[in-house]
LOROBA-237567 format. One record per residue (C-alpha): residue in three letters; x, y, z. Coordinates in nm, 4 decimals, always signed. Example, Ala and Ser with C-alpha at 12.3 -4.5 7.8 and 13.67 -1.06 7.14 Angstrom:
! residues 2
<'ALA',<+1.2300,-0.4500,+0.7800>>
<'SER',<+1.3670,-0.1060,+0.7140>>
//
This chain:
! residues 200
<'UNK',<+5.3382,+2.6105,-3.6689>>
<'UNK',<+5.1153,+2.6116,-3.9777>>
<'UNK',<+4.7604,+2.7448,-3.9790>>
<'UNK',<+4.6329,+2.3888,-4.0362>>
<'UNK',<+4.8178,+2.2558,-3.7326>>
<'UNK',<+4.6952,+2.5474,-3.5211>>
<'UNK',<+4.3363,+2.4739,-3.6245>>
<'UNK',<+4.3807,+2.1041,-3.5459>>
<'UNK',<+4.5283,+2.1865,-3.2068>>
<'UNK',<+4.2350,+2.4157,-3.1280>>
<'UNK',<+3.9848,+2.1433,-3.2193>>
<'UNK',<+4.1653,+1.8870,-3.0032>>
<'UNK',<+4.1822,+2.1277,-2.7093>>
<'UNK',<+3.8108,+2.2030,-2.7352>>
<'UNK',<+3.7349,+1.8311,-2.7532>>
<'UNK',<+3.9359,+1.7613,-2.4393>>
<'UNK',<+3.7642,+2.0457,-2.2533>>
<'UNK',<+3.4220,+1.9221,-2.3610>>
<'UNK',<+3.5020,+1.5670,-2.2532>>
<'UNK',<+3.6268,+1.6922,-1.9183>>
<'UNK',<+3.2990,+1.8628,-1.8341>>
<'UNK',<+3.0620,+1.5950,-1.9649>>
<'UNK',<+2.8328,+1.4614,-1.6901>>
<'UNK',<+2.9077,+1.1095,-1.5744>>
<'UNK',<+2.7072,+0.8525,-1.7671>>
<'UNK',<+2.4417,+0.6597,-1.5805>>
<'UNK',<+2.3520,+0.2926,-1.6337>>
<'UNK',<+2.0964,+0.2340,-1.9141>>
<'UNK',<+1.8203,+0.1564,-1.6655>>
<'UNK',<+1.8926,+0.4515,-1.4368>>
<'UNK',<+1.5847,+0.6714,-1.3766>>
<'UNK',<+1.5994,+0.9976,-1.5679>>
<'UNK',<+1.6421,+1.2938,-1.3338>>
<'UNK',<+1.5277,+1.6426,-1.4403>>
<'UNK',<+1.8098,+1.8888,-1.5053>>
<'UNK',<+1.7040,+2.1090,-1.2150>>
<'UNK',<+1.6513,+1.8252,-0.9678>>
<'UNK',<+1.8141,+1.8881,-0.6277>>
<'UNK',<+2.1300,+1.6926,-0.5517>>
<'UNK',<+2.0345,+1.6388,-0.1877>>
<'UNK',<+1.7181,+1.5363,-0.0072>>
<'UNK',<+1.4778,+1.8320,+0.0098>>
<'UNK',<+1.3783,+1.9106,+0.3649>>
<'UNK',<+1.0529,+2.0970,+0.3330>>
<'UNK',<+1.0112,+2.1631,+0.7028>>
<'UNK',<+1.2337,+2.1835,+1.0052>>
<'UNK',<+1.2458,+1.8788,+1.2280>>
<'UNK',<+1.3865,+1.8714,+1.5824>>
<'UNK',<+1.7587,+1.7988,+1.5939>>
<'UNK',<+1.8139,+1.4325,+1.6768>>
<'UNK',<+2.0369,+1.3139,+1.9543>>
<'UNK',<+2.3366,+1.1534,+1.7798>>
<'UNK',<+2.3077,+0.8336,+1.9803>>
<'UNK',<+1.9531,+0.7857,+1.8461>>
<'UNK',<+2.0448,+0.7931,+1.4768>>
<'UNK',<+2.4080,+0.6849,+1.4421>>
<'UNK',<+2.3259,+0.3314,+1.3239>>
<'UNK',<+2.0378,+0.1065,+1.2246>>
<'UNK',<+2.0441,-0.0545,+1.5693>>
<'UNK',<+2.0359,+0.2890,+1.7318>>
<'UNK',<+1.7374,+0.4259,+1.5415>>
<'UNK',<+1.5412,+0.1032,+1.5846>>
<'UNK',<+1.6072,+0.1030,+1.9585>>
<'UNK',<+1.5063,+0.4693,+1.9836>>
<'UNK',<+1.1864,+0.4051,+1.7887>>
<'UNK',<+1.0716,+0.1355,+2.0297>>
<'UNK',<+1.1860,+0.3016,+2.3523>>
<'UNK',<+1.0869,+0.6656,+2.3096>>
<'UNK',<+0.7101,+0.6078,+2.2864>>
<'UNK',<+0.6981,+0.3810,+2.5925>>
<'UNK',<+0.5276,+0.5082,+2.9051>>
<'UNK',<+0.2606,+0.4392,+3.1622>>
<'UNK',<-0.0845,+0.5940,+3.1509>>
<'UNK',<-0.0651,+0.9726,+3.1916>>
<'UNK',<+0.3117,+0.9834,+3.1424>>
<'UNK',<+0.4324,+1.2530,+2.9024>>
<'UNK',<+0.6732,+1.1541,+2.6245>>
<'UNK',<+0.9443,+1.3610,+2.4595>>
<'UNK',<+0.7591,+1.3954,+2.1301>>
<'UNK',<+1.0213,+1.6233,+1.9762>>
<'UNK',<+1.2778,+1.3503,+2.0278>>
<'UNK',<+1.0409,+1.0990,+1.8704>>
<'UNK',<+0.9800,+1.3325,+1.5750>>
<'UNK',<+1.3552,+1.3778,+1.5228>>
<'UNK',<+1.3870,+1.0160,+1.4083>>
<'UNK',<+1.1777,+1.0826,+1.0976>>
<'UNK',<+1.2625,+1.2480,+0.7685>>
<'UNK',<+1.0353,+1.5510,+0.7098>>
<'UNK',<+0.8673,+1.3733,+0.4170>>
<'UNK',<+0.8294,+1.0383,+0.5960>>
<'UNK',<+0.5021,+0.8475,+0.5765>>
<'UNK',<+0.3437,+0.6042,+0.8201>>
<'UNK',<+0.0969,+0.3524,+0.6824>>
<'UNK',<-0.1353,+0.1127,+0.8603>>
<'UNK',<-0.2700,-0.1920,+0.6767>>
<'UNK',<-0.6237,-0.2733,+0.7885>>
<'UNK',<-0.8335,-0.5700,+0.6701>>
<'UNK',<-1.1179,-0.4985,+0.4319>>
<'UNK',<-1.4248,-0.6948,+0.3250>>
<'UNK',<-1.2563,-0.8225,+0.0069>>
<'UNK',<-0.9994,-1.0350,+0.1853>>
<'UNK',<-0.7230,-0.7800,+0.1380>>
<'UNK',<-0.6370,-0.4636,+0.3222>>
<'UNK',<-0.6700,-0.0887,+0.2939>>
<'UNK',<-0.3689,+0.1328,+0.3629>>
<'UNK',<-0.4197,+0.4355,+0.5839>>
<'UNK',<-0.1426,+0.6890,+0.5199>>
<'UNK',<-0.0277,+0.9540,+0.7672>>
<'UNK',<+0.2288,+1.2306,+0.7718>>
<'UNK',<+0.4626,+1.2334,+1.0708>>
<'UNK',<+0.2787,+1.5208,+1.2391>>
<'UNK',<-0.0679,+1.3746,+1.1842>>
<'UNK',<+0.0408,+1.0364,+1.3132>>
<'UNK',<+0.2142,+1.1699,+1.6234>>
<'UNK',<-0.0796,+1.3952,+1.7140>>
<'UNK',<-0.3009,+1.0882,+1.7169>>
<'UNK',<-0.0429,+0.8785,+1.9012>>
<'UNK',<+0.0091,+1.1395,+2.1704>>
<'UNK',<-0.3569,+1.1311,+2.2726>>
<'UNK',<-0.3860,+0.7544,+2.2446>>
<'UNK',<-0.0617,+0.6514,+2.4149>>
<'UNK',<-0.0591,+0.9010,+2.6994>>
<'UNK',<-0.4242,+0.8324,+2.7813>>
<'UNK',<-0.3976,+0.4557,+2.7815>>
<'UNK',<-0.0339,+0.3630,+2.8404>>
<'UNK',<+0.1834,+0.1848,+2.5898>>
<'UNK',<+0.4947,-0.0325,+2.5837>>
<'UNK',<+0.6280,-0.1988,+2.2690>>
<'UNK',<+0.9033,-0.4578,+2.2554>>
<'UNK',<+1.0866,-0.5724,+1.9455>>
<'UNK',<+1.0877,-0.9516,+1.9315>>
<'UNK',<+1.2873,-1.0115,+1.6162>>
<'UNK',<+1.4329,-0.8207,+1.3248>>
<'UNK',<+1.5590,-0.8903,+0.9735>>
<'UNK',<+1.7678,-0.6272,+0.7950>>
<'UNK',<+1.8463,-0.5950,+0.4263>>
<'UNK',<+2.0896,-0.3157,+0.3417>>
<'UNK',<+2.2360,-0.1915,+0.0159>>
<'UNK',<+2.4543,+0.1170,+0.0238>>
<'UNK',<+2.2720,+0.3871,+0.2165>>
<'UNK',<+1.9250,+0.2322,+0.2146>>
<'UNK',<+1.7898,-0.0366,+0.4436>>
<'UNK',<+1.4713,-0.2409,+0.4707>>
<'UNK',<+1.3895,-0.3643,+0.8213>>
<'UNK',<+1.1181,-0.6196,+0.9034>>
<'UNK',<+1.0593,-0.5791,+1.2768>>
<'UNK',<+0.8293,-0.8027,+1.4817>>
<'UNK',<+0.6782,-0.6341,+1.7868>>
<'UNK',<+0.4413,-0.6946,+2.0755>>
<'UNK',<+0.2509,-0.4251,+2.2655>>
<'UNK',<+0.1335,-0.3876,+2.6268>>
<'UNK',<-0.0699,-0.1226,+2.8086>>
<'UNK',<+0.1639,-0.1321,+3.1070>>
<'UNK',<+0.5134,-0.2603,+3.1778>>
<'UNK',<+0.3508,-0.4788,+3.4459>>
<'UNK',<+0.1232,-0.6629,+3.2017>>
<'UNK',<+0.2217,-1.0254,+3.1653>>
<'UNK',<+0.0769,-1.0770,+2.8184>>
<'UNK',<+0.0745,-0.8427,+2.5170>>
<'UNK',<-0.2578,-0.7232,+2.3806>>
<'UNK',<-0.1239,-0.7004,+2.0252>>
<'UNK',<+0.1550,-0.8278,+1.8028>>
<'UNK',<+0.2511,-0.7485,+1.4463>>
<'UNK',<+0.5250,-0.6545,+1.2029>>
<'UNK',<+0.6581,-0.3088,+1.1212>>
<'UNK',<+0.8221,-0.2703,+0.7806>>
<'UNK',<+1.0746,+0.0162,+0.7913>>
<'UNK',<+1.2476,+0.1958,+0.5069>>
<'UNK',<+1.5601,+0.3760,+0.6296>>
<'UNK',<+1.8091,+0.6030,+0.4539>>
<'UNK',<+2.1505,+0.7388,+0.5529>>
<'UNK',<+2.2417,+1.0868,+0.4262>>
<'UNK',<+2.6065,+1.0567,+0.5278>>
<'UNK',<+2.5484,+1.2081,+0.8701>>
<'UNK',<+2.2704,+0.9977,+1.0219>>
<'UNK',<+1.9928,+0.7445,+0.9618>>
<'UNK',<+1.6370,+0.8603,+0.8924>>
<'UNK',<+1.3054,+0.6764,+0.9023>>
<'UNK',<+1.1530,+0.7324,+0.5578>>
<'UNK',<+0.8469,+0.5107,+0.6000>>
<'UNK',<+0.6819,+0.2523,+0.8213>>
<'UNK',<+0.4112,+0.0155,+0.6981>>
<'UNK',<+0.2625,-0.2243,+0.9499>>
<'UNK',<+0.0095,-0.5023,+0.9892>>
<'UNK',<-0.1093,-0.6758,+1.3067>>
<'UNK',<-0.1474,-1.0403,+1.3983>>
<'UNK',<-0.4947,-1.1958,+1.3994>>
<'UNK',<-0.6482,-1.5383,+1.3570>>
<'UNK',<-0.6275,-1.5313,+0.9797>>
<'UNK',<-0.2889,-1.3600,+0.9798>>
<'UNK',<-0.0499,-1.5321,+1.2239>>
<'UNK',<+0.3117,-1.4181,+1.2384>>
<'UNK',<+0.5317,-1.6748,+1.0590>>
<'UNK',<+0.7889,-1.8487,+1.2766>>
<'UNK',<+1.0727,-1.7098,+1.0656>>
<'UNK',<+0.9770,-1.3600,+1.1837>>
<'UNK',<+0.9785,-1.4719,+1.5464>>
<'UNK',<+1.3315,-1.6042,+1.5322>>
<'UNK',<+1.2069,-1.9625,+1.5454>>
<'UNK',<+1.2373,-2.0483,+1.1752>>
//
């Protein structure tokens, strides 16, 4: 083989090798990710291991969310099991009306929120029921609009509060995680639409 052909062959071989190891192209509108960005979700702190039946599906994690915090006044909850539903970086956000006709968002980490909930729920009693749910899912992410009503005791005939929880969920290939919850409550100026009560 001539020197020219050998050189050409070397160039072609190098080109093939380079093409083989090129990173897969992303769509034009894909967010740019830093070269050193982790390929998996960073877990900055250890969370309790979830029971598989609590996190194996969207239905499962929603059911666990509403059932695990229920209890009569003075009844202890399994707060580690509650905590296991949440991603370590999850956020919980309460929308509260302000004087401008809008709302302010109060943002909590999982630990801060559950510390507050533990005192409030075990002291006063709490039962929440899901009335209706809409789910939008694409791939491994899901948005859940969940209408709820709350009682102080399982014996109470009427709820003292109703509202809507907006969940963001993600599946890492092994389980579902709660990434965020943002909620608002029903009041005179903010009735729950019939379509979120299953009546629309």
